[in-house]
Wavefront OBJ file of the C-alpha trace (Angstrom):
o trace
v 0.000 -0.005 -0.015
v 2.864 2.366 0.874
v 4.579 1.797 -2.443
v 1.337 2.261 -4.391
v 0.337 5.512 -2.593
v 3.903 6.966 -2.970
v 3.625 6.579 -6.765
v -0.109 7.243 -7.076
v -0.460 10.338 -4.758
v 1.202 12.777 -7.254
v -0.934 11.200 -10.012
v -4.098 11.619 -7.919
v -3.244 15.288 -7.400
v -2.359 15.602 -11.040
v -5.620 14.045 -12.139
v -7.517 16.202 -9.702
v -5.829 19.297 -11.081
v -6.738 18.258 -14.617
v -10.329 17.742 -13.411
v -10.390 21.121 -11.734
v -9.141 22.664 -14.960
v -12.033 21.207 -16.996
v -14.578 21.775 -14.203
v -13.724 25.506 -13.916
v -13.464 25.785 -17.646
v -17.038 24.495 -18.038
v -18.217 26.426 -15.007
v -17.025 29.650 -16.664
v -18.775 28.636 -19.855
v -22.018 27.959 -17.955
v -21.781 31.455 -16.507
v -21.347 32.752 -20.033
v -24.257 30.864 -21.717
v -26.389 27.793 -21.030
v -26.268 26.960 -24.830
v -22.480 27.211 -24.856
v -22.465 24.740 -21.939
v -24.730 22.447 -23.924
v -22.179 22.532 -26.735
v -18.939 22.157 -24.944
v -19.122 18.516 -23.741
v -20.230 17.039 -27.026
v -17.451 18.932 -28.873
v -14.942 17.882 -26.162
v -15.994 14.261 -26.275
v -15.822 14.221 -30.104
v -12.350 15.682 -29.897
v -11.448 13.022 -27.350
v -12.861 10.428 -29.689
v -10.742 11.536 -32.676
v -7.556 11.804 -30.557
v -8.251 8.738 -28.435
v -6.585 6.061 -30.584
v -3.444 8.254 -30.784
v -3.443 9.235 -27.116
v -4.217 5.714 -25.928
v -1.376 4.294 -28.113
v 1.130 7.037 -27.114
v 0.272 6.679 -23.398
v 1.027 2.944 -23.615
v 4.672 4.076 -23.742
v 4.168 4.180 -19.994
v 3.906 0.350 -19.871
v 7.009 -0.048 -22.045
v 9.004 2.378 -19.865
v 7.837 0.610 -16.706
v 8.809 -2.832 -17.899
v 12.142 -1.689 -19.390
v 12.794 0.043 -16.133
v 11.918 -2.975 -14.073
v 14.143 -5.163 -16.256
v 16.948 -2.613 -15.934
v 17.106 -2.125 -19.710
v 17.412 1.654 -19.201
v 18.766 2.711 -22.571
v 15.499 1.555 -24.223
v 13.220 3.890 -22.183
v 14.137 6.996 -24.097
v 13.973 5.358 -27.464
v 10.432 4.158 -27.039
v 9.376 7.676 -25.937
v 10.444 9.092 -29.282
v 8.416 6.504 -31.141
v 5.439 8.006 -29.381
v 6.473 11.447 -30.736
v 6.444 10.135 -34.320
v 2.940 8.878 -33.683
v 1.966 12.272 -32.372
v 3.138 13.888 -35.654
v 0.802 11.639 -37.643
v -2.121 12.385 -35.250
v -1.511 16.117 -35.329
v -1.525 16.241 -39.168
v -4.772 14.196 -39.340
v -6.527 16.562 -36.985
v -5.685 19.539 -39.123
v -7.427 17.724 -41.938
v -10.548 17.344 -39.693
v -11.007 21.127 -39.358
v -12.837 21.793 -42.712
v -15.027 18.701 -42.206
v -16.257 19.887 -38.707
v -19.551 21.566 -39.842
v -20.695 18.409 -41.645
v -19.741 16.149 -38.707
v -21.878 18.068 -36.264
v -24.742 18.769 -38.670
v -25.592 15.057 -38.669
v -26.984 15.286 -35.153
v -29.304 18.246 -35.854
v -28.719 20.202 -32.695
v -30.171 23.721 -32.218
v -28.507 26.210 -34.633
v -26.755 28.186 -31.861
v -25.586 25.087 -30.011
v -24.332 23.671 -33.382
v -22.283 26.790 -34.084
v -20.648 26.627 -30.694
v -19.806 22.966 -31.141
v -18.151 23.574 -34.487
v -16.008 26.465 -33.190
v -14.844 24.655 -30.035
v -14.044 21.367 -31.860
v -12.040 23.173 -34.620
v -9.865 24.974 -32.081
v -9.186 21.769 -30.127
v -7.968 20.076 -33.308
v -5.136 22.592 -33.453
v -3.938 21.341 -30.130
v -4.111 17.578 -30.906
v -0.399 17.200 -31.511
v 0.541 18.557 -28.096
v -1.922 16.331 -26.290
v -0.683 13.157 -28.004
v 3.055 14.069 -27.670
v 2.683 14.992 -23.993
v 1.125 11.569 -23.376
v 4.423 9.988 -24.561
v 6.803 12.471 -22.961
v 5.042 12.196 -19.536
v 5.396 8.388 -19.772
v 9.112 8.776 -19.627
v 8.754 10.037 -16.069
v 5.691 8.180 -14.831
v 6.830 4.814 -16.122
v 9.958 5.135 -13.888
v 7.923 6.179 -10.911
v 8.874 9.875 -11.163
v 5.273 11.011 -10.807
v 6.183 14.233 -8.989
v 7.350 15.645 -12.309
v 3.958 14.848 -13.935
v 2.327 16.665 -11.033
v 4.589 19.672 -11.456
v 3.795 20.065 -15.193
v 0.104 19.456 -14.617
v 0.030 22.229 -12.064
v 1.721 24.674 -14.386
v -0.562 23.735 -17.303
v -3.759 24.097 -15.285
v -2.709 27.403 -13.805
v -1.983 28.837 -17.262
v -5.243 27.382 -18.676
v -7.469 28.911 -15.960
v -5.863 32.277 -16.270
v -6.444 32.407 -20.047
v -9.913 30.908 -19.555
v -10.967 33.859 -17.440
v -9.257 36.414 -19.649
v -10.539 35.114 -22.998
v -14.092 33.865 -22.117
v -15.169 37.155 -20.423
v -12.858 39.606 -22.069
v -10.678 40.808 -19.199
v -7.604 43.040 -19.177
v -6.492 43.659 -22.790
v -8.327 40.678 -24.233
v -11.663 40.667 -26.131
v -14.687 38.728 -24.936
v -14.549 35.454 -26.884
v -16.821 33.057 -24.976
v -16.520 29.391 -25.906
v -13.899 30.276 -28.539
v -11.717 31.738 -25.789
v -12.069 28.576 -23.733
v -10.754 26.485 -26.609
v -7.826 28.878 -27.284
v -6.897 28.679 -23.601
v -6.873 24.894 -23.711
v -4.636 24.840 -26.821
v -2.161 27.321 -25.382
v -1.813 25.440 -22.123
v -1.425 22.130 -23.978
v 1.573 23.375 -26.026
v 3.066 24.871 -22.931
v 2.965 21.480 -21.227
v 4.626 19.846 -24.288
v 7.537 22.301 -24.233
v 8.026 21.943 -20.485
v 8.294 18.154 -20.813
v 10.883 18.567 -23.565
v 12.943 20.829 -21.409
v 12.796 18.426 -18.453
v 13.551 15.285 -20.497
v 16.847 16.721 -21.861
v 18.403 17.163 -18.448
v 21.924 15.692 -18.239
v 20.950 13.129 -15.597
v 18.583 11.457 -18.151
v 21.344 10.684 -20.685
v 21.634 7.084 -19.408
v 18.063 6.471 -20.601
v 18.806 6.912 -24.283
v 17.014 10.219 -24.576
v 19.221 11.379 -27.479
v 18.377 8.331 -29.602
v 15.942 10.175 -31.857
v 16.007 7.737 -34.763
v 12.899 6.119 -36.031
v 13.144 2.491 -34.847
v 10.913 0.358 -37.035
v 10.951 -2.592 -34.657
v 10.105 -0.550 -31.545
v 7.442 1.486 -33.423
v 5.763 -1.729 -34.609
v 5.904 -3.169 -31.120
v 4.324 0.046 -29.768
v 1.599 -0.248 -32.360
v 1.101 -3.990 -31.593
v 0.240 -3.415 -27.961
v -0.578 0.296 -27.947
v -3.223 0.384 -30.803
v -5.564 -2.119 -28.943
v -5.113 0.159 -25.910
v -5.903 3.143 -28.020
v -8.878 1.287 -29.541
v -10.371 0.561 -26.121
v -9.974 4.293 -25.237
v -11.578 5.176 -28.636
v -14.489 2.827 -28.070
v -15.156 4.044 -24.541
v -14.950 7.694 -25.531
v -17.046 7.072 -28.656
v -19.822 5.542 -26.588
v -20.166 8.562 -24.340
v -19.773 10.974 -27.287
v -22.598 9.273 -29.210
v -24.636 9.082 -26.000
v -24.398 12.864 -25.523
v -25.083 13.600 -29.126
v -28.179 11.488 -29.035
v -29.303 13.035 -25.755
v -28.825 16.442 -27.460
v -31.686 15.482 -29.843
v -34.007 15.531 -26.790
v -33.359 19.234 -26.231
v -31.114 21.756 -24.520
v -32.373 20.931 -20.980
v -31.544 17.137 -21.134
v -28.205 17.821 -22.777
v -27.177 20.577 -20.294
v -28.217 18.323 -17.331
v -26.250 15.396 -18.748
v -23.241 17.703 -19.213
v -23.409 18.860 -15.647
v -23.829 15.298 -14.298
v -20.802 14.119 -16.289
v -18.685 17.060 -15.133
v -19.592 16.471 -11.514
v -18.724 12.777 -11.895
v -15.375 13.730 -13.456
v -14.411 15.590 -10.289
v -14.573 12.419 -8.280
v -13.580 10.025 -11.066
v -10.187 11.475 -12.088
v -8.456 10.829 -8.669
v -9.463 7.190 -9.209
v -7.612 7.326 -12.502
v -4.503 8.410 -10.568
v -4.657 5.178 -8.466
v -5.297 3.219 -11.634
v -2.217 4.631 -13.361
v -0.142 3.826 -10.295
v -1.365 0.273 -10.454
v -0.425 0.009 -14.118
v 3.039 1.403 -13.531
v 3.793 -0.967 -10.604
v 2.361 -4.008 -12.406
v 4.573 -3.198 -15.384
v 7.637 -2.754 -13.222
v 7.143 -5.964 -11.257
v 6.492 -7.954 -14.421
v 9.752 -6.477 -15.722
v 11.434 -7.765 -12.561
v 9.760 -11.151 -12.987
v 7.493 -10.745 -9.838
v 3.929 -10.552 -11.100
v 2.518 -11.756 -7.779
v 3.513 -8.471 -6.156
v 1.731 -6.579 -8.948
v -1.347 -8.719 -8.231
v -1.327 -7.706 -4.506
v -0.890 -4.085 -5.433
v -3.915 -4.248 -7.765
v -6.197 -5.592 -5.077
v -4.965 -2.949 -2.676
v -5.713 -0.289 -5.292
v -9.204 -1.715 -5.776
v -9.902 -1.571 -2.004
v -8.794 2.063 -1.748
v -10.856 3.238 -4.729
v -13.965 1.246 -3.734
v -14.128 2.854 -0.272
v -13.422 6.256 -1.825
v -16.037 5.981 -4.547
v -18.750 4.686 -2.245
v -18.235 7.782 -0.051
v -18.437 10.104 -3.000
v -21.523 8.391 -4.376
v -23.314 9.063 -1.145
v -22.681 12.816 -1.456
v -24.204 12.781 -5.001
v -27.434 11.530 -3.455
v -27.473 13.445 -0.192
v -25.949 16.800 -1.287
v -26.567 17.171 -5.050
v -26.960 20.941 -4.872
v -23.454 21.279 -3.428
v -22.150 20.335 -6.842
v -24.922 21.711 -9.104
v -24.636 25.282 -7.685
v -21.285 25.774 -9.444
v -22.936 25.655 -12.806
v -25.731 28.161 -12.023
v -25.545 31.058 -14.549
v -24.606 34.499 -13.253
v -27.920 35.796 -14.589
v -30.629 33.436 -13.269
v -33.109 32.055 -15.793
v -36.073 29.758 -15.286
v -34.464 27.227 -17.719
v -31.770 26.479 -15.149
v -34.232 25.362 -12.542
v -35.410 22.666 -14.975
v -31.745 21.774 -15.571
v -31.125 21.554 -11.811
v -34.131 19.310 -11.163
v -33.181 16.828 -13.912
v -29.499 16.898 -12.836
v -30.521 15.805 -9.330
v -32.048 12.612 -10.768
v -29.141 11.966 -13.106
v -26.722 12.102 -10.260
v -28.480 9.115 -8.751
v -27.515 7.130 -11.874
v -23.972 8.394 -11.537
v -23.822 7.365 -7.842
v -24.871 3.821 -8.703
v -22.640 3.116 -11.706
v -19.589 4.861 -10.325
v -19.277 2.209 -7.687
v -18.888 -0.439 -10.416
v -16.555 1.824 -12.291
v -13.958 1.060 -9.596
v -13.591 -2.404 -11.106
v -13.353 -0.974 -14.596
v -10.514 1.456 -13.721
v -8.394 -0.655 -11.409
v -8.563 -4.135 -12.980
v -8.250 -2.634 -16.464
v -5.126 -0.826 -15.209
v -3.679 -4.074 -13.905
v -4.286 -5.835 -17.188
v -2.953 -2.876 -19.135
v 0.265 -2.844 -17.095
v 0.877 -6.445 -18.186
v 0.070 -5.734 -21.822
v -3.216 -7.633 -22.005
v -4.542 -4.949 -24.345
v -6.227 -7.160 -26.907
v -8.666 -8.573 -24.347
v -9.407 -5.074 -23.119
v -10.170 -3.949 -26.630
v -12.406 -6.923 -27.330
v -14.440 -6.314 -24.191
v -15.034 -2.677 -25.120
v -15.890 -3.697 -28.725
v -18.519 -6.218 -27.578
v -19.971 -3.958 -24.882
v -20.075 -0.882 -27.108
v -22.068 -2.620 -29.868
v -24.293 -5.050 -28.018
v -24.742 -3.506 -24.549
v -24.766 0.171 -25.474
v -25.257 1.292 -29.066
v -27.808 -1.257 -30.376
v -30.132 -0.964 -27.285
v -29.705 2.807 -27.225
v -30.596 3.163 -30.922
v -33.667 0.816 -30.547
v -35.021 2.548 -27.440
v -34.343 6.125 -28.640
v -35.215 6.016 -32.376
v -37.679 3.170 -32.593
v -39.478 3.386 -29.221
v -38.863 7.132 -28.607
v -37.835 6.525 -25.018
v -36.696 9.388 -22.835
v -33.558 10.326 -21.106
v -33.829 7.859 -18.181
v -33.783 4.852 -20.411
v -30.661 6.095 -22.029
v -28.971 6.584 -18.696
v -30.113 3.098 -17.589
v -28.336 1.631 -20.666
v -25.221 3.620 -19.843
v -25.278 2.232 -16.268
v -25.638 -1.357 -17.503
v -22.619 -0.881 -19.834
v -20.343 0.259 -16.945
v -21.447 -2.697 -14.829
v -20.753 -5.267 -17.646
v -17.251 -4.049 -18.493
v -16.342 -3.712 -14.831
v -17.088 -7.412 -14.112
v -15.418 -8.442 -17.315
v -12.064 -6.987 -16.320
v -12.409 -8.314 -12.735
v -12.991 -11.883 -13.929
v -10.091 -11.683 -16.395
v -7.768 -10.414 -13.725
v -8.877 -13.110 -11.345
v -8.044 -15.848 -13.814
v -4.408 -14.685 -13.875
v -3.454 -15.156 -17.552
v -1.930 -11.683 -17.560
v 0.883 -12.874 -15.290
v 2.587 -14.617 -18.215
v 2.609 -11.581 -20.459
v 5.648 -9.242 -20.959
v 5.511 -6.742 -23.854
v 9.284 -6.193 -23.948
v 9.871 -9.953 -24.644
v 7.977 -10.019 -27.922
v 9.782 -7.857 -30.515
v 8.311 -7.553 -34.020
v 10.475 -8.984 -36.772
v 11.484 -6.675 -39.662
l 1 2 3 4 5 6 7 8 9 10 11 12 13 14 15 16 17 18 19 20 21 22 23 24 25 26 27 28 29 30 31 32 33 34 35 36 37 38 39 40 41 42 43 44 45 46 47 48 49 50 51 52 53 54 55 56 57 58 59 60 61 62 63 64 65 66 67 68 69 70 71 72 73 74 75 76 77 78 79 80 81 82 83 84 85 86 87 88 89 90 91 92 93 94 95 96 97 98 99 100 101 102 103 104 105 106 107 108 109 110 111 112 113 114 115 116 117 118 119 120 121 122 123 124 125 126 127 128 129 130 131 132 133 134 135 136 137 138 139 140 141 142 143 144 145 146 147 148 149 150 151 152 153 154 155 156 157 158 159 160 161 162 163 164 165 166 167 168 169 170 171 172 173 174 175 176 177 178 179 180 181 182 183 184 185 186 187 188 189 190 191 192 193 194 195 196 197 198 199 200 201 202 203 204 205 206 207 208 209 210 211 212 213 214 215 216 217 218 219 220 221 222 223 224 225 226 227 228 229 230 231 232 233 234 235 236 237 238 239 240 241 242 243 244 245 246 247 248 249 250 251 252 253 254 255 256 257 258 259 260 261 262 263 264 265 266 267 268 269 270 271 272 273 274 275 276 277 278 279 280 281 282 283 284 285 286 287 288 289 290 291 292 293 294 295 296 297 298 299 300 301 302 303 304 305 306 307 308 309 310 311 312 313 314 315 316 317 318 319 320 321 322 323 324 325 326 327 328 329 330 331 332 333 334 335 336 337 338 339 340 341 342 343 344 345 346 347 348 349 350 351 352 353 354 355 356 357 358 359 360 361 362 363 364 365 366 367 368 369 370 371 372 373 374 375 376 377 378 379 380 381 382 383 384 385 386 387 388 389 390 391 392 393 394 395 396 397 398 399 400 401 402 403 404 405 406 407 408 409 410 411 412 413 414 415 416 417 418 419 420 421 422 423 424 425 426 427 428 429 430 431 432 433 434 435 436 437 438 439 440 441 442 443 444 445 446 447 448
């Protein structure tokens, strides 16, 4: 437990800082306009969807670094990081190509005209920052995979501080800056993302890191293929999971501004509690990877169960507050100028938070046992679970209920809850069987 908490605590704080950044960002937007709030999460989720395969693959550098570090093959850790940078270049270029296609992409879902215009603007700006997000996922893995999570915390703090400052200045038009609303929020996110990327570059080129092969910039075909072999399934599971929630929100948007705004708020409130759990999960993944590299998977198994116990107790406590004190969270999204519409949003959000409270308990299994499997490299199984659950548990039932039977928002949220429960138990059972203990990604090079 001590070892897990030492590595995870900076990641918990880092994840919490990231959550605060997005929470305040959307809180500012809610103060600016309810319709802008309705637009920001679908646009954000669609951007996460398009970047997810690249980010998920690049962040799998973390597992490679952890296993190389555990096996004391230090010179390989820097080299695998640069393969993640080459992947980021590909992802960044593709996202520039998405920009002119954005109006068509959002027009498919027939949202209100003003909401649609906000969605297009926000998504296009986020596409400009795609490269920095993907690249930072790889660069940060150089530190987190070796257990140097304090550095990740340091960079996250600087990034969030910069983002929030520019959020306030650009959304509301303070100091010398014009009032830009949701456009300003997007620009602030991109600025802080590139700032984070350059800070990681400066830190990684310190003299003390030379032993880790950080100057080996060459494109290594074998390593790059190996990263794709294990990282792409990891990126695919991230893509499928994000796609589900993106499609969910876009479909909810067809029910009107009130259901969409309420769903946005419920998701944002859940994110506040959820992201610290991601910090523990990342810590589990790092330690499982390191102990597999050392040939001691049984210690990684114990650490995973300890991580689950911690997150389960934590999440049960948070879930109770969603039910008992919903207005404590909802009040942060109340517009500065009160409108009757927000009272409808508030009443619906109270009910949606009960769904969140229930499924978030099962999400602990999803996060922790998935992280354990990911640290071992069991990414194909993870991808297959998400593929099955996405199609047969979520999308098909959601389509039938919404478009054929014209069911309301509560049926949609019930389907979402079932989806979380199914994938959580799937990863728990897989971990329990122990096949992951025989995996080791650094032992299976890809032949030229």
